[in-house]
N, C-alpha and C positions, 0 to 999 in steps of 0.2 A: 779099726773103723776108718773108712775112707770118706771123710767129709772135707769139703772145701770151706775153710774158715775165712777165705779172702773176701767173702761177700755174704750178705743175707738176702733172702727173697721174702717179700711181704705179700701174703695172699689176703686179699680183702674180699669178703663174701657179703653181698647185700641181697636181701629178699624184699621185693616190692610188695606194697599193700595189695590185698585183693581188690580188684577193680582198677588198679593203676595200670596204665598202658606202657608196656615195656618199650615200644617204639617211640613213644613221646619222651620217656626218660632218656633213651639213647640219643634222640635227636637234640635235646637240650644239652646233654652232656658233651656230645661231639662238637656242637656249635659253640658252646660257652665255657666248658670246663676243661676239656682235654688240651686245648691250645694254651691254657694257663698252667695246667699240671705238668705237662711234658718238660718245658724248659726249667721249671723250678725243681721238680722231683728227679728228673733224669731217670734213667734205668727202666723205662716203660717196656714191659715184656709182652703184654697182651690184655685184652678185655674180652670176656666170653659170656655167652648166655647158655642156659641149660636147655636141652631138648628132652631128656628123660630125667627122672628124679624130682627134686624140689622144683616146683613151678615158680616162675617170676624171679628166678635167681640169676644174679650177675656175679661174675668172679673176675677180679683183675689182679695182675701180678706186677710188682715193682721190685727192682734190684737196687740195693744200697751197699756201700762199702762196709758199713757197720752200723750199730745202733745210734751212735752219735751223728753220723751222716744222716740217717733217717730222721732223728729228732730235729736237727737243724733245718732240714729241707721241709719237713711237715710244719714247723713253726713259721717259716717264710711263706708257705702256702696259706696257712691260716690267717696271716696278716694281709693277704692280697684281696683288695676290694672286688675285683672282677670274679675271683673264686667265691667270695662270700655271696655275690649276686647270683651265681649259679646254684650255690647251696640252697638259697632261699626258694628256688624253684624245684629242685630235685629232692631235698631232704624230706618234705612231707609225703613223698611217694614211697619212701623206704620204711619197711616194717621192722626189719632186723639188720644188724651189721655185726660182722665177725671179722677179726683180724688174726692172722697167724704169721709168726716169724719162723722161717725155715732156713736151714743150711743145706745147700746142694751137696750131693755126693761129689767126690773128686772126678767121677766119670760122667757126670751130668752135663750135657751141652749147655743148659741154661745158666749154669754157674761159671762157665769158662768162656763167656763172650767178651 
């Protein structure tokens, strides 16, 4: 099996409430959340919206060196007041949240950056 255990990739999938405006969510997140998350979490790989399939779905990917790195960084983010302020605005818009931890393959460009 050709897996790269030198890092983990966290996939976070959010589905917004019916009636929530995806553009409003993204505007708030880009203005108030991303600038806090990027320096604390590091390893930002991308933020995506779906065109086909589940509607009102957002997917974002984050790279960490291991689960302890992720735990430490997520704890620091949770303690950040600016991030908490952003969450107060966007959390009510979210209907479901799903997290997945993945190991990239040894030949995957996303795991070898």
